[in-house]
C-alpha positions in Angstrom: 119.0 86.5 93.5 117.3 89.9 93.4 114.6 90.5 95.9 112.3 93.5 95.5 111.9 95.5 98.6 108.5 97.0 99.3 108.1 100.7 98.5 107.7 103.3 101.3 104.0 103.6 100.3 103.5 99.8 100.6 105.1 99.8 104.0 103.0 102.7 105.2 99.8 101.1 103.8 100.6 97.8 105.5 101.3 99.5 108.9 98.1 101.5 108.6 96.1 98.4 108.0 97.6 96.6 111.0 97.1 99.6 113.3 93.5 100.2 112.0 92.5 96.6 112.6 93.9 96.5 116.1 92.4 99.9 117.1 89.0 98.9 115.6 89.0 95.5 117.3 89.8 97.0 120.7 87.2 99.8 120.3 84.5 97.4 119.1 85.1 94.8 121.9 85.1 97.4 124.6 82.3 99.6 123.2 84.8 102.5 123.0 85.9 102.3 126.6 89.4 101.6 125.4 90.7 103.2 122.2 87.8 105.7 122.2 89.7 108.7 123.5 93.2 110.1 123.6 93.6 113.5 125.3 91.2 116.0 123.6 90.7 113.6 120.7 87.6 111.3 120.5 87.4 108.4 118.1 84.6 106.9 116.2 84.5 103.8 113.9 83.6 104.6 110.4 82.0 101.7 108.6 82.0 102.1 104.8 81.3 99.7 102.0 84.4 98.7 100.0 84.0 100.1 96.5 85.5 97.0 94.8 84.8 94.3 97.3 81.3 95.4 98.5 82.5 94.3 102.0 82.3 96.4 105.2 85.5 98.3 105.9 86.0 99.8 109.4 88.3 102.7 110.2 88.9 104.4 113.5 89.0 108.2 113.1 89.2 111.4 115.2 86.0 113.3 115.0 84.5 116.7 115.8 80.8 116.9 116.9 78.8 119.7 115.2 75.2 119.4 116.3 74.0 116.1 115.0 76.8 115.8 112.5 80.3 114.2 112.8 83.2 115.9 111.1 86.2 113.8 110.1 89.5 114.6 108.2 90.8 112.6 105.2 94.4 113.4 106.1 96.1 109.9 105.7 98.9 111.3 107.8 99.8 114.0 105.3 100.2 111.5 102.4 99.7 112.8 98.9 97.1 110.1 98.4 93.5 110.1 99.8 92.7 107.4 102.3 90.8 104.3 101.1 87.8 105.1 103.2 87.4 108.4 101.3 87.4 106.5 98.0 84.7 104.2 99.5 82.6 107.2 100.6 82.9 108.8 97.2 81.6 105.6 95.6 78.9 105.2 98.2 78.2 108.1 100.6 76.0 105.9 102.8 77.9 104.6 105.8 77.6 104.1 109.5 79.5 105.1 112.6 80.0 103.5 115.9 80.5 105.9 118.8 81.0 104.1 122.1 78.6 101.2 121.9 76.0 103.0 119.7 75.8 102.8 115.9 74.3 105.4 113.6 73.6 105.4 109.9 75.1 108.4 108.2 75.4 110.0 104.8 78.7 111.7 103.9 79.6 114.7 102.0 82.8 116.8 101.5 82.6 120.0 103.4 82.4 123.2 101.4 85.3 125.6 101.5 83.4 127.8 103.9 82.6 124.9 106.2 86.2 123.7 106.1 87.4 127.2 107.0 85.1 127.1 110.0 85.9 123.6 111.1 89.7 123.6 110.5 90.7 125.7 113.6 88.5 123.4 115.8 90.0 120.3 114.2 93.6 121.6 114.7 92.8 122.5 118.3 91.6 118.9 118.9 94.5 117.4 117.0 97.4 119.8 116.1 98.9 117.2 113.7 96.4 118.2 111.0 98.3 121.4 110.3 101.5 119.5 110.0 99.8 117.0 107.6 98.5 119.8 105.4 102.0 121.3 105.2 103.4 117.9 104.3 101.2 117.3 101.2 100.4 119.2 98.0 96.8 118.1 98.1 94.1 120.0 99.9 93.1 117.6 102.7 89.3 117.0 102.5 87.1 117.5 105.5 84.1 115.2 105.5 80.7 115.8 107.2 78.7 112.8 108.3 75.0 113.5 108.8 72.7 111.1 110.5 70.0 109.6 108.3 
């Protein structure tokens, strides 16, 4: 009997879904008091609309505050694929974020090359893993700006 083992990508995707659900649930239930911060890194919950399902999809992400905007990184841990939440934002740039107990409607856009060059050092200072992720992948990791609507 031959049993097909899952691919490395399938294992990674499953692990990411489990961690995302757990992190999101803890964050949501505590209003960000737990799972809202780790060292210099602050987290928000990004709520997108699934491009195929039309259902809300929640993802906890590190963020950088820039005035009224929130800046996030579509790193997917340095994978060669974009994260699902980025595909959802490309299909529908309208989303919302939860920061602590507050929720804000936002509109997303990919940062320009100039903006990314300005944000990247701040993002790496906040979370040094981003440089390692960029070195690990052949794709240019997108930086996304979320502006309140």
